[in-house]
Phi, psi and omega in degrees: 000153176205153179079212185285127178255345174227123178229127178228140180223119177062030188289132180209156179220125177234157177238148178276125180248125182249138179292325181220151181299324183297336182293337176294316181291317182294328178294320177295316187284321181273338184076001179258138183294131178234029182229165171251146181266125175250117183271114174277333181204140183204140173068037183272124174243127181223147169219100184253128182270156177305131180082359182280143175248115187249126176264146179233121180236162180156160182288168174299133182085004181285337181119007183299305184296327178294318175303313184294324182289326173298319180288330179276356179067022173269349171233149175257138182291150175274336179201162182077189185223152174219133179238131183236125179252115179111172179283135184246129168248127183246126172257078182259253177274089188302127178092350186293337183271003181277144172273118190296334183276341182275156179285165174302320177306308184290328178291329174299313180293321181292313182294321178292325178293322178295332176280359177098008182275142175282170179298321180296320179292322179293322177304323182292325184258353186305311183294325178293320178300317183291318180297316181297322184287335181070023182283330175065224186292344180285352182299339181262005174269151176303141183292343177295341178270359183279152172284167180296323179296320179296318179297317180300314184293318179295317179297315178300314183298315180299310187298327185263008182242012178261008178059058183283156173272331181231128179247126179246123188238123178242098180054043182219042179293322177220124185230165178084193179290180187301319181289315181293324178303316177297316181295321181293317179303312181297325182293319178294322175296329177292324175297320177297314180297326180282000177081023178284150174280132186229131168251119186236117180251126182201153169274352176280093183299326179298314180290324178298312180296323183285329186265332195261154177265339188209138183233138173246128176257115178257130181222125177055037174084003178238155171283110185279322177201148177215143179159209182301139183307310188300318184289316181292316181294322179299310182296318183289325178296322178292323177297318179296319185294328176289330179284316182193148180299147178284143175282155177305134180081001183295330184296328182261330184080111190235017180295130179226155173262121181266110184207121182252007183262123176135177187284356183272352177301130185224170176293147186303328182285353178285338178248152178297140182214137175287130179266309182221152178216126182230134177250118189237132176241110188055040175086355183260122185276145175182147178280331177244121185240134175263116192248140172261119189304133175063019182233328186258148177261127180255134176228135180241114182257125181237131174237125182218158172270127180283002181083181183243136178053039178229151173301158181297121179294172174232161184244142177223149178236147175223132172268125188236133177286170180300337183266006180088358182285127173296127184260318183200156178217161176211144178210143182297332182294309181296328184273001178070028178266109180277141181256152175206146180284155174278193181294334181270007179086355183266151178255128177239126180217144180233134173257129183251138176231086182291141175047062190312121187275008176296139174273178192303142180148178179254133184223159173239158178241126174253141180241132181234140169249117189240171177289178184296341181264355181075024183245309185274132183270115172280315182207148177222132174246099180279143180053047181294333178209152177246131179248121174252101190265131175243161176210151183265334183271183188251017180297149180243154177119210185247324185224146174268106181287136175301133184201168175214155179252143176231122177255127179256128179242161177057040180259125180288136176276127183294000000 
């Protein structure tokens, strides 16, 4: 393939809304419309190039999932056209396509056949699908007996083993328990590295900006803005803040599926974990600190286990305002600070903030342990500390920016 792999012109989807159920019958008998048209999506024009990673953002009900379902061909458009070049794998409502009475084995063959694979091709990938999913001996049980986590893992494994040209992801960047979440994340990153075309829909603006080459903001069924990730995400983030305060952790996105059933359960030390966390103000430890603006030194000490047979994780901090708005962040990855374990296998790192420049107000500190790329969240400690900042001076705002004044004397007026 080359050039555009997804082309849409005037793409739209509407649903018929009836005031009463009997109006459906009357419409059929009379031939006269007795419904209203509700447009979930309208007037969408797209040209997606091969290998492009496209992010989709928007509030709940904006039309994001409708767009992805149209691209995945699980919905038919009401108007307009869409052209797809290549095989599509969609991670939408994971597990929704499973027949509950059929075994996991039979559902693998059913779902792969729907995607166009022959029986011989399915035979070649079957063992890999089962092994990756970690379902083990449960593969021959009806899927109605599976936990939600098992369904998610099997659906994800099927979707990513059919060698798609286009991968559509709806809030499923990392799924399942902690170990499977890391494996699923690595698999999606491998798709990106292989030059696959990816559509990624998520409420995690941080991940969208980090992963995508192009971002589409959908609002009320229309494309409100599209373009470079930084510009679109900034405008959309400001829009969200105007609508309602952000919840803690919203900037990174911390939704996880909690499931401990299956072959992926491992010892806690196999995954990175924070062991100790200390918040020190002028050397005095405390979870709640009373800070004098531009006068006290803040230090955040983190000790963590880096896990086993994994690349070195990274650490990130976020200062959050009382309204949930992320105010500032710091991470060893962005700052070029390499981490290494001590003799006991633990990593110890301290972030120093001399003469903390926050102005008066109440703030929280969130601490994150992330993968080596700074994308996948291993562990998050939200509201790890509360800072109550006071000030003697009259500056207004959030932060006292470093600055200096220069007075020029004896300058001749031209």
